[in-house]
C-alpha positions in Angstrom: -57.0 -25.1 92.1 -56.9 -26.6 88.8 -60.4 -27.3 89.0 -61.0 -23.6 88.9 -58.7 -22.3 87.2 -56.9 -22.8 83.8 -53.2 -21.6 84.1 -51.4 -20.0 81.1 -48.3 -22.0 82.5 -47.8 -24.7 85.1 -44.3 -25.0 87.6 -44.3 -28.5 88.7 -42.2 -29.9 91.0 -40.9 -33.6 90.7 -41.2 -34.3 94.5 -44.7 -33.7 95.9 -46.3 -35.2 99.2 -48.0 -38.0 98.3 -47.4 -38.3 94.7 -45.2 -37.9 91.9 -44.6 -34.4 90.2 -44.0 -36.9 87.0 -47.7 -38.6 87.4 -49.1 -35.2 87.8 -47.2 -34.5 84.7 -48.9 -37.0 82.8 -52.2 -36.9 84.0 -52.5 -33.4 82.3 -51.0 -34.1 79.2 -53.7 -36.9 78.8 -56.3 -35.0 79.9 -58.1 -32.6 76.7 -58.9 -29.8 79.1 -54.7 -29.3 79.8 -52.8 -31.3 77.3 -51.9 -27.5 75.4 -51.1 -26.2 79.0 -47.2 -26.0 78.9 -45.6 -27.8 81.8 -42.2 -27.2 83.4 -41.4 -29.9 85.9 -38.4 -28.4 88.4 -36.2 -30.9 90.5 -33.7 -31.1 92.8 -33.1 -35.0 92.7 -33.6 -35.7 89.2 -30.3 -34.0 87.4 -29.0 -34.6 83.9 -29.5 -34.6 80.1 -30.7 -38.3 80.5 -33.6 -37.8 83.0 -34.6 -34.1 80.8 -35.1 -36.5 78.1 -37.0 -38.8 79.9 -39.4 -36.1 81.6 -40.1 -34.5 78.5 -40.6 -37.5 76.2 -42.3 -39.9 78.4 -44.7 -37.9 80.7 -45.1 -35.0 78.2 -43.2 -32.2 80.1 -42.2 -29.0 78.1 -39.2 -28.3 79.8 -37.1 -29.8 83.1 -35.5 -27.6 85.0 -32.6 -28.9 87.4 -32.7 -27.1 91.2 -31.5 -24.7 92.2 -32.2 -22.5 89.5 -32.0 -19.4 88.3 -35.2 -16.8 88.7 -34.3 -14.8 85.4 -34.0 -18.2 83.1 -37.2 -19.4 84.8 -39.1 -16.0 83.9 -37.3 -16.6 80.5 -38.5 -19.9 80.0 -41.9 -19.2 81.0 -42.1 -16.5 78.8 -41.2 -18.6 75.6 -44.0 -21.2 77.0 -46.7 -18.5 77.3 -45.7 -16.7 73.8 -45.5 -13.1 75.4 -43.1 -11.3 77.4 -43.5 -11.1 80.7 -44.2 -8.0 82.5 -40.6 -6.5 84.8 -38.5 -8.3 81.9 -35.2 -8.3 84.8 -32.8 -8.8 81.8 -31.4 -5.6 80.8 -29.7 -4.4 77.6 -26.2 -4.1 79.6 -26.7 -7.7 80.8 -27.1 -8.8 77.4 -24.6 -6.9 76.1 -22.1 -8.5 79.1 -22.9 -11.9 78.0 -22.3 -11.2 73.9 -18.9 -9.9 75.0 -18.0 -12.8 77.0 -18.9 -15.6 75.0 -16.8 -13.6 71.9 -14.4 -13.7 74.2 -14.4 -17.1 75.2 -14.8 -18.2 71.6 -11.8 -16.4 70.1 -9.6 -17.8 73.6 -10.6 -21.1 72.6 -9.7 -20.3 68.9 -6.5 -18.9 69.7 -5.5 -21.9 71.5 -5.7 -19.9 75.3 -7.5 -22.7 77.5 -6.8 -20.7 80.4 -8.1 -17.7 79.2 -11.0 -19.5 77.2 -11.9 -20.9 80.8 -11.7 -18.1 82.4 -14.2 -16.2 79.8 -16.9 -19.3 80.3 -16.6 -18.5 84.6 -17.6 -15.3 84.3 -20.3 -16.0 81.2 -21.9 -18.6 83.7 -21.8 -16.1 86.8 -23.7 -14.2 84.4 -25.7 -16.6 82.7 -25.5 -20.3 84.6 -27.7 -21.5 82.2 -26.7 -21.0 78.7 -25.9 -23.9 77.4 -23.5 -22.5 74.7 -21.2 -21.7 77.7 -21.2 -25.3 79.2 -19.9 -26.2 75.6 -17.4 -24.3 74.9 -16.2 -25.0 78.9 -16.5 -28.7 77.4 -14.6 -28.2 74.5 -11.5 -26.3 76.2 -11.3 -28.9 79.1 -10.9 -31.7 76.2 -8.4 -29.9 74.4 -6.0 -29.9 77.7 -6.4 -33.4 78.3 -9.5 -33.7 81.1 -12.0 -35.7 79.7 -14.1 -36.1 82.7 -14.0 -32.2 83.2 -15.3 -32.0 79.7 -17.8 -34.8 80.1 -19.5 -32.7 83.1 -19.7 -29.5 81.4 -21.1 -31.2 77.9 -23.5 -32.9 80.1 -24.8 -29.3 81.5 -24.9 -28.4 77.9 -27.1 -30.8 76.8 -29.3 -30.5 80.4 -30.1 -27.3 79.2 -30.7 -27.1 75.9 -32.0 -30.7 74.5 -31.5 -29.8 70.9 -27.7 -29.3 71.2 -26.4 -31.5 68.2 -22.5 -30.5 69.6 -22.9 -31.3 73.0 -24.7 -34.6 72.4 -21.8 -35.5 69.4 -19.2 -34.8 72.0 -20.8 -36.8 75.0 -21.0 -40.0 73.1 -17.5 -39.4 72.2 -16.2 -38.6 75.5 -18.7 -41.0 77.1 -16.9 -44.3 75.0 -13.3 -42.7 75.4 -14.5 -43.0 79.4 -15.9 -46.9 79.0 -19.4 -45.6 79.8 -21.2 -48.1 77.2 -24.6 -47.4 77.6 -24.3 -43.3 77.7 -22.7 -43.6 74.8 -25.2 -45.4 73.0 -27.9 -42.7 74.5 -26.0 -40.0 73.3 -25.1 -41.1 69.5 -28.8 -42.0 69.2 -29.9 -38.5 70.5 -27.0 -37.1 68.3 -28.7 -38.8 65.2 -31.8 -37.6 65.7 -30.2 -33.5 65.8 -28.0 -34.2 63.1 -28.3 -31.0 60.7 -27.6 -33.0 57.8 -27.8 -36.2 56.0 -24.4 -36.6 55.6 -23.9 -36.1 59.7 -26.5 -38.5 59.9 -25.1 -41.1 57.7 -22.2 -41.3 59.6 -23.5 -41.8 63.0 -25.7 -44.7 61.7 -22.5 -46.5 60.3 -20.9 -45.6 63.7 -23.6 -47.4 65.7 -23.6 -49.9 63.2 -20.2 -50.4 64.4 -20.8 -50.5 67.7 -23.4 -53.6 67.1 -21.6 -55.7 65.6 -22.0 -58.0 62.8 
């Protein structure tokens, strides 16, 4: 098909018969004809923010989506990649209003210390938009404050997967990985947090922490 058509965007499964989707992605990105064509890799086998980052940095994918995925989310992603809205946009103003209301409810509950209320609000928020990284971030924060580091870790990992540039998710992940004894994961998360640090002071503090981890 690629010999006869020039797609605006390519949705590519990682697991294909006889050839790996990662190899196809890398080949496309090395080709002058397709280097600028957005490629979204999807997979039910490879999961987590580490794989998402590897697929993008090593194989050149523009985005990575885990299966099962929400069609609305993928439509939004494709629209953003091709630089225009797709026809028949399924996300209604009422849907957007409901998401904003639940986001505010979750944030207020968290600030007030109502962790059960925060978890319930994020549950309903994620039911509407399961790929909103902010919902997973706040859920992780609530679980951490409730003394559930494992649950917090899982929520923050989802946040980092759905938004690879969400600094608080990687910073929180690095800290909880250290707490749970995942040394290598902690180093990777601190490195990513360093890259995403919002200001020089934060970046310097992370560098000092990484230096302490390396030792003399």
